[in-house]
N, C-alpha and C positions, 0 to 999 in steps of 0.2 A: 697512503691515505685511503680510508674506507668510509663510505657514507651509507647509512641505512635509512631507507624510507619505510616508515612503519604505519600500517593501516590497522585500525581496530574496528571491524565492521559490526553491524547489528546482528547479522546471521551468517552462517557458514556459506550459504548459497550466494551471498552477495559478493561482489568484487568492488575494488576501490578504483574508480576511473582516474581520480586525481593523481595518485602516486604513479600510475602507469603513464599518464600524460607527461608528468615531470621527467620521468626516466627517459621516455622516448624523445622529448625535446632536447635533453642534454645527452643525446646519443653518443657523441664523441667521447664522453667520459663514462660510458657504460661499464667499463672494467672496474671503475672505482665505486660503482653504485649498485646496491642490492635492495630488493623489496622483501619485506616480511609482512604477511597478513595474518591477523588473528580476529577473534570475535569477542564481543563483550561477555560471552559465555565461558571464555577461557578464564582460568584463575590468573590473578595478577602475578602470582609466583611463577607460573609457567611462562607468561609473557616476559617478565623480568629475566628469567633464566635464558630464554631464547635470544633476547637482545644482548645480554651479557656475553654469551658464548661466541657471538660474532666479533667481539673485540673491535668494534668500530670506533673511529675517531669522532664521527659526527652522527647523531641520531636525530632524524626529523620525523615528527608525528603529524598526521592528517587529522584535524580536530573538528568535531561536530558536537551538537548538543547531547547526542546519545553516548559519546565516549570520552568527553573531556574530563569528567570526574575520575574515571579509571586512569586516564593518561596522567593526570596530576599526581595521583598516588604513585604510579610507576616511576615518574621523573624523580621523585624524592628518594626512592630506594635505589634507582640506577646511579644517582650521583654518589651514594654511599659506597657502592661496590666498584664504581668507575669514576673516581673524582675528577679525572682530566677530560672526560668526554664532553663534547659540546652538544647542547640540546637546542634544537630549533623546532618551532611550531609553524603550522600554516593551516588555512581553512577558514570557513565562515565563523566558527566559534571564537576565533582570536583575531580576526582581521579588523574588526570595527572598534576595538578598544585596546590595540596592541600595546600602547605605552602603559596603560593601567595594568595590563596583564603582566608586563615585564616588572613593574614595581611590586606587584603582588607575588609573582613567582620568581624569586631571586636566583634560582638555580638555572634559569634559562639564559642562553646566549643571545637568542634573537627570534624574531617572528617575520615570516614572509606575509606581506599584506596583500590581499586581493588575488587577482589572477597571477598564478605562480610560475608558468613555464619559463618565460624569459628571465625572471628573477632567479629561478633555481639554476638556470644555465650560467648566469653571471656569477652566482655564488660558487658554483663548481669551478669556474675559471679562477676565482679568488682562492678557493681551498687548495686546488691541485697545482696551479701554475703561479699563484701569487700575483695575478693580474689585477690591476685597479685596486682601490680601497673600498671598504664596505660603504663608506659614506657616499660613494659615487654610484651605487647600485640603487635604482629606484624601486620602491615597493618594499622597503625594509624598516623594521624597528629593531635596534640592537643595543646591547649594553657595551659601553666603552668606559671601563672602570666603574665609577659611581654615576656616570652620566648615561642617560638614555637618549639615543639619537634616532630620529624618525626622518627618513628620506622622503622625497616627493612621490606622488602617485605615479604609477606606471600607466602609460596609454594602452588602451586595449589592443590585443593582437588581432591580426587578420586570422579568421578561422582556418584559412588554407595553409597557414604557416605551421599549424600544429600537426605533427606526424601521427599517423595511425598507431595507436598504442598496443594493438593486439597482434603482435607478430608471432607469438607462440600460442596458437589456439588450444593446444592440448592442455595447457595450464588451466583453461577455463571450461573444460569438458563438463563438469558437474556444477557450474555456476551460472548465474544470470550475467549476461554481458550488458554493461551500461555504455551507451553511445550517444554522442551529441553532434547535431548538425547545425546548432545555432546557440548563441549566447545572448542574454538580455531578454527583455519582455516589453511589449508595447503598452502594457497596462500599469496601473499605479496603486495596486492594492496595498493598503498601509501595513498589513501584517507580514508582508513578504519581502525578503531581501532582493529578489529579482527586480523589483520595481525601482531600486536605487540606480541601476544602470539604465540610462536612457538609450533607446534605439535597440535594434536587433541586428546581430551579425550572422550571416549565413555561410555555411561551407559550400564550396562549389559542387554542383551536382555531379560533375565527372568524378571527383574524389569520393563523394557519397556513394555513388553506384558501385564503384570499384570495391569499396569497403563492405557494403551490404552483400555484394556477391561473395566475398570471402566468408561471411557468416553463413550464408545459404549453402555454399559449397561444402562447408564443414559440418552442416547440420546442427548448428547451435540451437538448443531447445527454445530459448527465449532471449530476445534483445529488447532492452528497455531504453527508449529514447529519453534523455534527461532534458530535452528542450522544454523550456518552461511553458510556452504556448505553441505547440507544434504547428498548428494550422494558422498562425498569424499571417503567414505568407501563403496564399492559396496555391500559387504555381509550384512553389517548393514542396508543399505537402502532396499535391497531386502527382508530381513527378516521382516522388518516393513511393506512393501507393501504387502507381502504375508499374513501377519497376519490380516491387516485391510480388505483385500479381503475376507479371510475365515470367518471373524466375522462381515461382513458388516451388519449394521442395517437398511440400506436404507435411513438413515437420515444424519449421521455425514459426514461433509466435512473436509478433511485434507489439510492444506496449507504447502507447502515446498519451501524453497529457495534453488535452486540447480544450478549447472553448466551443461548446456545442452550439451556442447561439449564433455563431458566425459561419456555420456550415451552410452552403447553398444547395440548390437542387442538383446541380451537376455533381457535386461531391457526394451527396446522398445517393444518387443513382449509381455512381461508380462503386461506392462502398458496399452497396447491396450485391455486387458481383463477386466479392472476395470469398475465398474458401472459408467455411465456418471454422472459427477458432484461429484464423490466420492473424487477426489483429485484435487488440483489446484497448478500450478507451478508459482513461481516468478523467472524470469531468468534475471540476470544482464548482459547486453551487454556493456553498458556505452559508448562505442565508437567503430567504425570500422576503424578509421584512424590509420594506422600502427604505425606512429611515436608517436601518443598519447598513444596507448596501451603499447608501449615499455617504454615511459616516466613514466607511472604510475605503472610500474613493474607488469603488469597483463599478465597472460598466458591465451590465448584464441585461439582456432581454429574456426574462424567464419564460414568457409565452413562446418565444421562438425556440428557446432551449428545450422546452417541454415537447413541442411539436417534433423537433429533430430527434430527441431521445426516443420518442414513441415510434417514429419512422424506422429508426435503426432496430428497435426491439422487434418490430413486426417481421423483419427479415430473419431474425434469430441466427445471425451469423457472427455477431460481434458482442463480446462480453463488455458490459458497461458498469463501471464502478463510479458512483456518485458520492461526493463529499459534502458534509456539513461541518461547521465549526461552532461549538458552544462557547459562550463568554465574549462574543463580539459586542462592540458598543451598542447601546440602546435596545438590545434584544433581551427581554425578560423571559421567564419560563414559558408563559403562554405563547409569546411570539415564536420561541424556538419550537414549541409543539406544532405551531402552524407551519413553520419551515419543514419540520419533520414530515408532517402530513403531505405537504406539497411534493416533496422529493420522493417519499415512500410511494406515493400514488403513481409515480412514473415507472414503478416496478423494476428498479435497477437490479442487476445480478448481484451487486453488493452495495450496501449503504454504509459508508465509513463515517462514524461520528468522532470527530476530533475535538480537541480542546485548545483554545487560543494559547499560543506560546508567544511571549514577548521577546522577539529575537533582537539581539544586539545590532544596532545600526538601522533598524527598521523605523519607519515613520511612526508605527504604533508605540514604540518605546517612548517617543517624545510626547505622544498624545494620551498615554495611559492615564495620567492624573486627571485629564479632562473628563474622562468617563468613569473615574473612581475604580480603575482596574487594579486590583492587588494580585500579585503573582509571586510564585516561589523565587527566592533569591538564588537558588541553585538550579542547574540544568535539570529538566528542559524548560525552566522559566514559565511553567504552566499557570494559567489563571486560577486563582483561589475564589475570588468573588468580584463583583462589579457593582456599580450603582443600581443595576437592574437585575442582577442575579446573585442570590445569596450563596454562601458556602454549602448550606444544606441542599440547595437545589443543584449545585455543581456535583455534589456527592450522589444525589439521586440520578442525575444524568449519566454519571459514570457507571452506575448500576444498570441503567437502561442500555448503555453502550455494550456492556458485557453480555446482556441477554440478546441484543441484536447480533452480536458476533456469533453466539452459539446457535441461535434458533433461526436466524435469517441468512446471515452471510455464509454460513457453512453449506447452505443449500440442501441440508439433510432432512429438513422438516417442512418441505414446500407445501404439501396439501394440509398438514396438521395446522400450520400457522394460517394458511388461507382460510381454513374453516373457523379458527378462533377469531379472526378479524371481524367476523360478522357479529360477534357479541360486544363489540366496542364501538363507540362513536368516534374515537380517535385512535389510529394505530399505535401511537406512542403510549396510550393508556394500557394497551395489552402488555407491552414490554415493561412498563412501570409496575404493573401488578405482578408480573412474573418475577421481577427483581425483588419486590416486597415479599413474595412467597419464599423465594430462596433465602432471604434474610431471616424471615420468621422461623424457617425450618433449619437454620444453621447449615445451609448448603453451599454458601458462597466460597468458603476457603478450602473446600474439598476438591479432589481430582475425581471427575466422573467419567465413566466409560460412555461410549455412544449409546449403548442400550439403556444405561441408567438415565441418560437425559430424556429418553422416551418415557420411561417409567415416571420420572418427575413431572413431565408434561401431562401425563394422564392423571396423576394425583392433583395437579394444579387445576385441571379441568373439572374434576369431580368436586374438589373442595372449595374452589373459588368461583369459577365460571358458572357452575350449575347451582350455586348456593341459593339463588332466588327462584329456582324452578321448583314446582310442587312435586311431591312424591307421586309415584305411579308408573304405569307402563311407559308413558311418554319419556320420562326421565331415564328409564332403563334403555329405551331406544337410543337416546342421546349418547349414553355411555357405550353401548354396543357399537354404534356407528363410529364413535371417535376411536375406539380400539382398532376397528378395521382401517380407519384412515392412517393411524400410526403404523399398522402393518404395511399398508401401501407405501408409505415413505421409507420404511426399512427396506422393502423389497426393491425399490427403485435403485438403491445403491449396491445391494449385495443379496445373494441367495442366502436363505436361512439354513445354517447348519443345525441350529437348535432354535425352536420357536420361543419367543418371549413369553413370560409367565402370563401376560394378559391376553395372549392370542389363542383363539379357539383352534382345536386340532382340525386338520383337513379330514374330509370324509374318507379318503383312501378308497373311493369307489372304483369299480372295474372300469367305468367310463373314463375316469380321470387318468388311470394308468394307460389306457389305450390312446388317449390324447397325447400323453407324454411320448409314448413310442412313436406316434405319427410325426410329431414335430421335431424330435431329436434326430431324425434322419437328415434334416437340413440345418438345425440349430443345436449346437453342442452345449452351449452355456445358457440354459433357460430355467425358469421356474414358472409353474402354473399355480395360480391361487384362486380359490373359489370364495367369493364374497356374498354376504346376504344383503348388502346395501350397494347402491350405485355410488361408490366412494368418491369418484372424481366429480360427478355431478353434484353430490351433496356438499363436498368441500367447496366447490365453486359457488354454489348458491346459498350455502349456509342452512339448507333445509335437510330434513331427514327424508331420504328417498329410498324406500325399501324395495329392492329389486335384485334378484340373484344375478351376479355377474361373474364371468370367468375371464381372468386376465393372464396373458402370457408376458413374462418379463424376459427380454432377450439381452443378455450381458455381453454378447459379441457385437452388438450394435448400440453404442451409447451416444447420447447427445454430446457433441464436441464442446459445448459451453459448460454444461453442468454435470456431465459424466453420468447422467441418469440412464437406466436401461430403457430400451425401446419397448413400448407397451402395445400389445395387440389384443383386441377384444375377441374372444373366441365364441361368445354366445351371440345369438341372433338379436 
């Protein structure tokens, strides 16, 4: 008997916590069970070949919205080359309509519904030892001839019953570790599957600390907590934050999804003491439109959230990633623009623009017709239009999302974008016009180098932003200044091996060479640039400030959050 647990992840750097938890829980059957991990970037042929060569009796796939289409294709081909293999599925993409899935996918043997550890253990007992019948195992939907049998729901496990899944750390040396200390969520957001389970289960702190210590001792680069609202229990969160501070190895970064509006003064004060880059936060805002927040059954104090995000940003030691969702009920284009302005104004390190996905089993699935939400029939079931947002507007927002990814979230255009913002009454209008420019110039479907993105931004500034300015010396100053701001952004990330076409040559003066010689005694990786404008003050104020400035960029001392070189002003 051989059982394969197959994961098809979104990226190579990801790992699949689910299959490792199943294997660990069914530990006494470890000799019969093997894990195979692929990504959606692998070819279906390669995945099929890898599975086939294992000659397993049972193949079980972990299913999500990003991989279910590929898995469906692989199942059909696998059954052709291995007609006798049993195929089982599990995961959120198949748990909430298991019976319908079995009727549609006639090649499947069964589906594990919901939380799978105990279910998989009992399945292994059935497969290996012939214990009990399938009908006695809770949490299953399976095929019995032409009949489909759905067994009862399985009660939730205690979090302490789940073994630590990462016994072989070497296997995850180049991957992100996913780790959970809780299941469930105290909130009831209608678009989220976590709201279905009422209450929150916590793992005992003794186990958590022991497991965190193993990550820290091994020097894992990043640990992502999959807890849906990590800080819903203050004591639990504080105990973990204190532990990782006390045992900091100077390397490991911890990622948490949390509700920023429930952080209190004690938590904020403590977080300010953490090593820069030790933790990062993902904060779901989703919308600031009051009627939308109410319609999705979300509880949020945006004023408190804003205050806390700003407090954290002031300390500059925690990367903050804030989320918005387009296509939510009752939010039209103008409302979303307001939400964008509200969140953008908090200056997050990254602003993620997502689009509503109607997940199977979610409350939103039942309420979608109420708000005229039309969405794709195929994964990822993304919104097409609503009663308040047209398909044209959704497409425009997708273009804006792409521009935000390139010019904001990359962190490579910090001062260039800061300067451009002063020309717009709304920050979203900047990215909207950028998208329109890309579309008009047929630039959207091309692959662009980093330097090419700077050249496009300069052309956009000259052809679109300055179009209403009169000809003359002032306009020339605007262009000359913006070119220098672009050079500033380039140099923040890397020394220039060759200068961009739009950058003026350095003077090469004797004085500059002497300054290089002076500073290179202490700093090996530096660049010194002479500017005719006060580029940082100009970008910050939106004004043309003509003043000679000399900046030293030190690449041996980078900002731990955005990796920008340290800047020193060498002029008086």
